[in-house]
N, C-alpha and C positions, 0 to 999 in steps of 0.2 A: 750088805745084808747077809747075816750069818744065821743058819738054822741048826737044829739038832745039837745044841751045846750041852754036853753032859753036866748035870748039876754039881758034880764033884770036881770039875776041871775048869780051865780058862777057855776063852773064846777061840783060842788057836786050835782047839780040838773039834770045833763045829764044822759044818758044811758051808763054805762060802758060796753064796748065790750071786751076789754082785760085789765087786771089790770096792774098797774104801777109796774115796777121792777127796783129797784135802781141799779145804775151802780156798778159793781164789777169786774173790769178788773183784769185778772191774770198776764198779762205782756204787755208791750208796751202802746202806747197811743191809746185811743179809742175815737171816735167822736160820739156825740149825738146831735140830732136835734129834737126839738118839733115844730110842724107845726100846724097852725090854719087855717082852711078853713071855709068859710061861706056856710052853707047848704041852699038850696033854700026852703026846707021844710022837714018834717019828712020823713024818708025812712028807709027801713030795710037794715042794714049793718051787714055783716057776719064777724066773727073773722077770720083773716088770719091764715092759718095752720102753720105758722112759724114766728119767730122773726128775725132770722139771714137773712141778705141780703134782708130785706123787702124793696120793692120799693114804696116809697111815690108817685112818679110820676104815676106808674101803678095803684095804689089804687085810686088816685084822678081822673084818667081817667075812671076807672071802675064805680065809683059812680058819675061821672059828676060834680065834685066839683069846677072846674075852678082853677084860680091861688090862692095861699095862701094869706091870709090877714095879717098874722104875723108869725114870726119864732124866735126861740131862739136856739143858737148853742153853745156847749161847748165841751172841751176836758177833759179827765180825765185819770189818770193812777194810778196804785197801789203805795202806799207810799213806799219809800225805807226804808228798815228795818222791814217792817211788814212781819211777817211769816219768819223771818230770822233764826239765829242760835238757836238751842235748849238750854234751860236753864239747867246748871249743878246743881245738888243737892247734 
């Protein structure tokens, strides 16, 4: 979760609230969404106390962010065969 990204620069210039955690599903298909909102100005944003079942809608409402301006969605799952049978020696 990154806030206060200047419109003329990349995300590396923003304020990181929660660090990125790469997907590592253990089983099944997992859905991931990256959502971009336009902030009306700098504001204090607090890190949510949880990652699971995070509600983007509730977060946007809490901070009065309005509708998203962009989003990226993808599915991922564990590769078949990874962590499979033990190797005999």
